[in-house]
BAFI-3210 file (N, C-alpha, C; in Angstrom, 3 decimals, decimal comma, padded with zeros to 6 digits):
// residues 144
n [1|2|3|4|5|6|7|8|9|10|11|12|13|14|15|16|17|18|19|20|21|22|23|24|25|26|27|28|29|30|31|32|33|34|35|36|37|38|39|40|41|42|43|44|45|46|47|48|49|50|51|52|53|54|55|56|57|58|59|60|61|62|63|64|65|66|67|68|69|70|71|72|73|74|75|76|77|78|79|80|81|82|83|84|85|86|87|88|89|90|91|92|93|94|95|96|97|98|99|100|101|102|103|104|105|106|107|108|109|110|111|112|113|114|115|116|117|118|119|120|121|122|123|124|125|126|127|128|129|130|131|132|133|134|135|136|137|138|139|140|141|142|143|144]
n.u [019,555|017,317|016,060|012,586|012,085|014,353|015,083|013,809|015,033|017,698|017,344|016,572|018,921|020,662|019,497|020,014|022,818|023,270|022,096|023,841|026,112|025,069|024,578|027,192|028,216|026,493|027,162|029,846|029,411|028,246|025,569|024,104|021,728|020,352|022,139|021,889|019,253|019,456|021,202|019,584|017,645|019,222|019,567|016,902|016,215|018,002|017,109|014,543|015,209|016,197|013,934|012,273|013,629|012,872|010,329|008,549|006,640|006,711|005,114|005,445|007,410|007,319|006,383|008,572|010,477|009,173|008,639|011,181|012,414|010,784|010,929|013,633|015,432|014,406|014,376|016,991|018,395|019,705|022,037|021,230|022,143|021,660|018,994|018,907|020,467|018,811|016,569|017,722|018,615|016,184|014,939|016,706|016,430|013,806|014,024|015,841|014,351|012,003|012,273|012,927|014,774|016,793|020,152|022,556|025,752|028,878|030,238|028,212|026,740|028,644|028,868|026,316|026,442|028,531|027,331|025,263|026,705|027,807|025,453|024,394|026,456|026,234|023,660|024,018|025,855|024,249|022,321|023,946|025,085|022,920|022,526|021,931|023,002|024,846|026,370|025,517|024,005|022,490|024,206|025,919|026,170|027,355|028,649|031,654]
n.v [208,617|210,904|211,111|211,172|212,949|214,470|217,262|218,182|216,511|217,382|220,012|219,545|218,373|220,522|222,295|220,890|220,953|223,737|224,153|222,800|224,408|226,760|225,856|225,425|228,051|229,310|227,872|228,676|231,329|231,084|230,454|228,030|226,479|227,150|226,184|223,451|223,103|223,778|221,739|219,511|220,103|219,896|217,143|216,329|217,381|215,947|213,343|213,579|213,925|211,391|209,860|210,970|210,037|207,406|207,690|208,681|210,964|213,312|215,066|215,902|216,115|213,835|211,972|211,789|210,593|208,150|206,961|206,912|205,068|202,809|202,361|202,521|201,805|199,429|197,835|197,493|199,121|201,347|201,956|201,202|202,961|205,502|205,942|206,124|208,440|210,338|210,240|211,030|213,588|214,814|214,752|216,405|218,781|219,439|219,951|222,114|224,040|224,349|223,979|225,952|225,625|224,131|223,782|223,166|221,503|222,479|220,311|218,490|219,840|220,068|217,356|216,873|218,433|217,139|214,631|215,368|216,041|213,522|212,075|213,424|212,907|210,117|209,863|211,174|209,420|207,124|208,035|208,702|206,225|205,056|206,297|209,041|212,078|214,749|216,594|218,523|220,212|223,224|225,675|225,039|221,677|219,734|219,885|221,334]
n.w [073,634|074,987|078,297|079,140|081,219|081,383|081,454|083,804|085,668|085,477|086,431|089,097|090,051|089,712|091,548|093,877|093,929|094,156|096,650|098,341|098,076|099,192|101,798|102,681|102,649|104,467|106,761|107,091|107,776|110,203|110,470|111,524|111,844|109,521|107,636|108,054|107,207|104,443|103,656|103,956|101,993|099,716|099,583|099,363|096,803|095,146|095,589|094,540|091,852|091,139|091,610|089,646|087,411|087,595|086,804|088,709|090,309|092,928|095,616|098,165|101,187|102,806|100,957|099,236|100,944|101,561|099,006|097,877|099,548|099,034|096,194|095,510|097,583|098,827|096,585|096,159|094,417|095,187|097,765|101,141|103,075|102,196|102,567|105,320|105,656|104,386|106,101|108,609|107,941|107,334|109,835|111,331|109,882|110,455|113,215|113,109|111,760|113,270|116,058|118,641|120,644|119,611|119,077|117,108|117,093|115,622|114,458|113,952|112,014|109,975|109,368|108,311|105,993|104,623|104,327|102,595|100,292|099,705|099,248|096,988|095,120|094,932|093,844|091,412|090,239|090,035|088,184|085,960|085,346|084,237|081,898|081,881|080,766|081,729|080,464|078,659|080,114|081,348|083,186|086,342|087,277|088,869|092,096|093,043]
ca.u [018,175|017,047|014,991|011,452|012,138|015,748|015,192|013,434|016,086|018,823|017,002|016,628|020,338|021,196|018,995|020,756|024,174|023,204|021,774|025,076|026,913|024,447|024,817|028,594|028,365|025,776|027,984|031,004|028,949|027,721|024,127|024,139|020,403|020,054|023,006|021,249|018,073|019,906|021,753|018,433|017,035|020,110|019,231|015,540|016,223|018,691|016,196|013,475|015,763|016,253|012,547|011,815|014,213|012,042|008,981|007,748|006,528|006,374|004,661|005,632|008,633|007,053|006,289|009,946|011,089|008,486|008,812|012,612|012,631|010,039|011,332|015,074|016,155|013,889|014,720|018,464|018,986|020,556|022,456|020,310|022,674|021,099|017,696|019,230|020,894|017,607|015,762|018,425|018,603|014,822|014,729|017,458|015,829|012,619|014,501|016,455|013,337|010,834|012,560|013,720|015,821|017,788|021,426|023,464|027,190|029,519|030,567|026,970|026,398|029,621|028,482|025,140|026,898|029,272|026,336|024,553|027,616|027,861|024,154|024,328|027,386|025,665|022,521|024,590|026,414|023,103|021,731|024,908|025,207|021,711|022,484|021,654|024,204|024,729|027,376|024,885|023,127|022,738|024,681|026,676|025,392|028,071|029,324|033,097]
ca.v [209,063|211,671|210,651|212,100|213,944|214,927|218,665|218,281|215,832|218,317|221,140|219,084|218,209|221,880|222,817|220,184|221,503|225,097|224,062|222,441|225,633|227,659|225,286|225,693|229,481|229,567|227,306|229,564|232,573|230,787|230,191|226,574|225,904|227,347|225,268|222,133|223,134|223,723|220,395|218,627|220,369|219,322|215,723|216,224|217,611|214,827|212,195|213,841|213,689|209,944|209,398|211,369|209,080|206,202|208,125|208,867|212,365|213,454|216,417|216,215|215,591|212,458|211,126|211,544|209,603|206,863|206,386|206,642|203,785|201,738|202,085|202,532|201,103|198,049|197,116|197,449|199,938|202,306|201,477|201,589|204,067|206,764|206,087|206,606|209,835|211,128|210,292|211,853|214,981|215,326|214,976|217,589|219,952|219,775|220,596|223,402|224,997|224,506|223,850|227,124|225,205|223,345|224,469|222,112|221,716|222,625|218,991|217,902|220,550|219,625|215,992|216,977|218,944|216,048|213,628|215,889|215,875|212,083|211,703|213,961|212,152|208,781|209,982|211,472|208,162|206,291|208,577|208,602|204,809|204,690|207,025|210,479|212,829|216,119|217,425|219,627|220,921|224,642|225,972|224,005|220,545|219,039|220,752|221,081]
ca.w [073,730|076,210|079,185|079,026|082,298|081,443|081,864|085,221|086,428|085,512|087,311|090,494|090,384|089,866|092,831|094,916|093,920|094,709|098,080|099,046|098,123|100,172|103,135|103,038|102,953|105,721|107,831|107,267|108,393|111,527|110,439|111,568|111,598|108,103|106,890|108,143|106,350|103,042|103,419|103,757|100,691|098,697|099,518|098,844|095,356|094,492|095,659|093,569|090,514|090,907|091,494|088,310|086,468|087,708|086,402|089,919|090,737|094,347|095,926|099,586|101,795|103,242|099,762|098,782|101,838|101,432|097,670|097,720|100,218|098,371|094,811|095,286|098,641|098,952|095,357|096,165|093,358|095,889|099,082|102,216|103,890|101,716|103,224|106,668|105,526|104,105|107,333|109,601|107,473|107,479|111,267|111,736|109,242|111,234|114,445|112,773|111,316|114,145|117,486|119,037|121,572|118,876|118,834|116,641|117,186|114,312|113,911|113,439|110,783|108,977|108,982|107,444|104,694|103,972|103,921|101,421|099,153|099,431|098,686|095,630|094,268|094,706|092,938|090,100|089,724|089,664|086,956|084,864|084,986|083,505|080,640|081,957|080,421|082,215|079,793|077,936|081,047|081,577|084,537|087,043|087,759|089,931|093,068|093,118]
c.u [017,956|015,912|013,835|011,447|013,531|015,867|014,853|014,487|017,281|018,550|017,049|018,082|020,996|020,751|019,750|022,160|024,207|022,923|022,993|025,978|026,375|024,699|026,242|028,796|027,667|026,565|029,164|030,627|028,318|026,224|023,898|022,793|020,033|020,908|022,435|020,048|018,462|020,508|020,633|017,822|017,912|019,789|017,841|015,524|016,904|017,813|015,056|013,957|015,771|014,844|011,959|012,372|013,389|010,579|008,017|007,794|006,111|005,994|004,761|006,932|008,450|006,964|007,682|010,569|010,485|008,775|010,274|012,934|012,004|010,621|012,839|015,866|015,699|014,193|016,232|019,101|019,981|020,824|021,550|020,841|022,074|019,689|017,893|019,629|019,690|016,772|016,414|018,402|017,216|014,521|015,439|016,892|014,592|013,022|015,036|015,409|012,268|011,107|013,480|014,855|016,948|019,012|022,456|024,927|027,752|029,790|029,338|026,589|027,363|029,280|027,292|025,536|027,653|028,329|025,577|025,417|027,684|026,581|024,053|025,239|026,841|024,494|022,992|025,141|025,294|022,524|022,668|025,092|024,018|021,479|022,122|022,977|023,999|025,667|026,771|023,937|023,504|023,223|025,474|025,758|026,070|028,807|030,790|033,612]
c.v [209,779|211,040|211,647|213,205|214,558|216,354|218,839|217,634|216,768|219,480|220,737|218,903|219,573|222,499|222,176|220,765|222,898|225,074|223,665|223,664|226,618|227,161|225,571|227,157|229,849|229,049|228,231|230,857|232,351|230,559|228,679|225,929|226,011|226,431|223,855|222,072|223,018|222,360|219,400|218,849|219,861|217,846|215,527|216,368|216,467|213,581|212,366|213,588|212,203|209,372|209,787|210,432|207,794|206,494|208,238|210,342|212,402|214,901|216,755|215,588|214,132|211,506|210,820|210,443|208,217|206,204|206,112|205,288|202,628|201,364|201,998|201,761|199,646|197,204|196,968|198,188|200,933|201,765|202,040|202,720|205,402|206,999|206,634|208,076|210,740|211,313|211,203|213,331|215,598|215,633|216,243|218,864|220,394|220,498|221,999|224,455|225,302|224,445|224,990|226,767|224,442|224,198|223,430|222,500|221,802|221,281|218,320|218,538|220,148|218,230|216,032|217,478|217,852|214,943|214,080|215,747|214,412|211,624|212,172|213,173|210,765|208,839|210,329|210,208|207,248|206,744|208,418|207,158|204,334|205,584|208,488|211,219|214,287|217,076|218,613|220,433|222,391|224,828|224,827|222,906|219,929|220,042|220,367|221,527]
c.w [075,066|076,994|079,066|080,086|082,441|081,984|083,345|086,116|086,573|086,463|088,781|090,936|090,557|091,190|093,997|095,060|094,547|096,207|098,897|099,160|099,146|101,590|103,592|103,411|104,267|106,917|108,139|107,982|109,770|111,603|110,388|111,274|110,119|107,223|106,914|107,205|104,872|102,701|103,164|102,376|099,548|098,490|098,928|097,322|094,606|094,486|094,660|092,143|090,187|090,797|090,137|087,244|086,433|087,340|087,578|090,295|092,196|094,626|097,406|100,083|102,201|102,062|099,214|099,629|101,621|100,080|097,338|098,348|099,468|097,011|094,589|096,337|098,723|097,725|095,195|094,991|093,947|097,288|100,177|103,095|103,457|102,234|104,638|106,623|105,280|105,365|108,382|109,213|107,648|108,943|111,738|111,113|110,013|112,526|114,152|112,421|112,361|115,643|117,920|119,990|120,874|118,569|118,393|116,813|115,768|113,655|113,298|112,103|109,662|108,464|108,032|106,048|103,938|103,511|102,672|100,169|098,726|098,738|097,234|094,695|093,950|093,733|091,522|089,457|089,240|088,322|085,757|084,409|084,164|082,288|080,694|081,769|080,828|081,484|079,048|078,819|081,129|083,004|085,133|087,510|088,957|090,797|093,138|094,455]
res [x|x|x|x|x|x|x|x|x|x|x|x|x|x|x|x|x|x|x|x|x|x|x|x|x|x|x|x|x|x|x|x|x|x|x|x|x|x|x|x|x|x|x|x|x|x|x|x|x|x|x|x|x|x|x|x|x|x|x|x|x|x|x|x|x|x|x|x|x|x|x|x|x|x|x|x|x|x|x|x|x|x|x|x|x|x|x|x|x|x|x|x|x|x|x|x|x|x|x|x|x|x|x|x|x|x|x|x|x|x|x|x|x|x|x|x|x|x|x|x|x|x|x|x|x|x|x|x|x|x|x|x|x|x|x|x|x|x|x|x|x|x|x|x]
***
């Protein structure tokens, strides 16, 4: 049986996957601040997909962070390390987008990209373990 939000969940996962690809390309081209921003958005979209699975709609970055913690971390459905990753990514995205003095080191950016991949894989696992089937999704769902 399809989840009532299956199509939206798939689209958020696709957006997450594309954002990771964009972050990697931006990193390779030396656009470090932009790579951090795309890494954060990859996490945001994956978190939104899981919240949609739980029938929770969010309309702001802060709501994603708060409701992800409340409904998925505090209930132990998802490991608490993913709350930390979301928070760190959000903080770095803010610096990358708004602090003109922010100059991240390559290692920090690589870590953010790897964290985004880890986060996406964990959210995919969570969804698949609960019956979400991505085999009939349009386009690429999982980043290779």
